[in-house]
N, C-alpha and C positions, 0 to 999 in steps of 0.2 A: 539477418534483416532486422530492422527496427520498425515497430509500429507505434505511431504517435496518435494517441487517442485523447480527445478533449479539445478544449478551446485553445486556439492559437491565433495570433493576429496576422495581418497581411505581411508584416515585416518578417515574422518567423517563417511563414509559409515560403516567402520569396528566398529566404536564406537557405532553407533546407530542401526545397524542391529539386535542386540540381543533383542531390545524392540518390543514386539508383537503389540503394539498400534501405531507404527510409520510405515507408508507406504512411502517408498522412491521411488518417481516417476521419478526424474531426470528432465532433460530439456524436455519441451513440446512446440509444436507450439502454437502461440498466440491464434489461433482459438479454442484450446482445454481448455483454461483457464476458460471460463464460466462453463464448465462441472465440473471442479474441485472446482471452487468457490461455486457452488451450493451445494456441499457436506460439506461445511465448515460453521462454525459460526463466526470465526474470522480469521484475517490475521496478521502475525507477521512482524513487521518492526523493524529491528535492524540496527541502524546507530551509529557508535561510536561518542561520544561527543568530536570530534577533528576537529579543523579548517582545511580546509574549508568544510569538510564533514557535519558539524553540521549546515551549512547555506544553503546547497543545498536542493531544493525541492525533496520530495520522490514521484516519479511517482507511485511506488508500493502502497503507502498509499492512494493516490488519486484513484487508480484502486480498491483497497479494498472498499473504500467508495462508489464508483460508482456501485460496485457489491452488495452493501448492507451488507457488512461484518463489524463486530465490529473490532476495531483495538487495538492490543496489541503492545506496542512499548518501545524501550529505550527512555529515555528522553534527548532531546537536543533542541537547540534554534529553528530550523525551525518547528519541530513538535509541540512544545509548542505554538508557534505563530499561526500555522495553526489550532490547536485545539481551541484556544481562539477566533480567527477571525471567525471561522465557527460555534461557539457554539456547539462544539463536546464534547464528554467525552470519552477519550481513557484511557485504563488501562496501567499503566507503569509497566515494567518488575520488577522494584525494589519493587513494591507493591504486588507481588505475592509470597506467601510462601506455599500455599496449593491450591488444586483444587477448594475449595469453594470460594476462593478469586476471581477466574474467574467466577464461576457459579453465584455468587450473585452480580456481578458488574453491575452498572447501566450505560451501554454503551449508548452513543448518537452518531449516525452516521450522519455526515453532508451531506447536499445536495451539490454535486459538479457538477451539470449539467452545470453551467456556464463555466466549464473548458473543455467541449466537443469542438472538433475542429470547428464545425459549429458555435458555439457561439463565440469562440475566433476570428474566421475570420470575423464574422459579426461585432463584437465590434471594431476591429481595421480597419474596412473598407478595407479589403484586396482587394476585387474586384475593388474598385475605384483606389487603388494604382496600380494594374496591368494594368487597362485600361489607366491610366494617363501615366505610363511608356511606354506602348505599343504604344499609340498614339503620344507620343512625339518623337518617332524614325522615 
């Protein structure tokens, strides 16, 4: 089964509603995402290979990894670099022609815990910056 979360227009809805294995959820609150992620094996990241979109980080991909989901993605510069730097193994959309391509793929989900806010704030010494800025006034 496929769960479609997020915004989609009427045309997309009409095109996909006929498929019994697609559940169209629509937009959900952020706090509901873990419930849906727990029902999934993989998350789909589609980003066109068009500048500047192909250079921007994909928060969605990072969230999928943090949730322990495999990643299926279009292939573009940022995602290829992220996969390589993180020793991940994502499945490219271009490499899927049948269900068994997905089922037999050797996914590697990278650790992204260093990208959690607490770790980012610690790494950049945010507290010290705030204290210095506050004390200097």
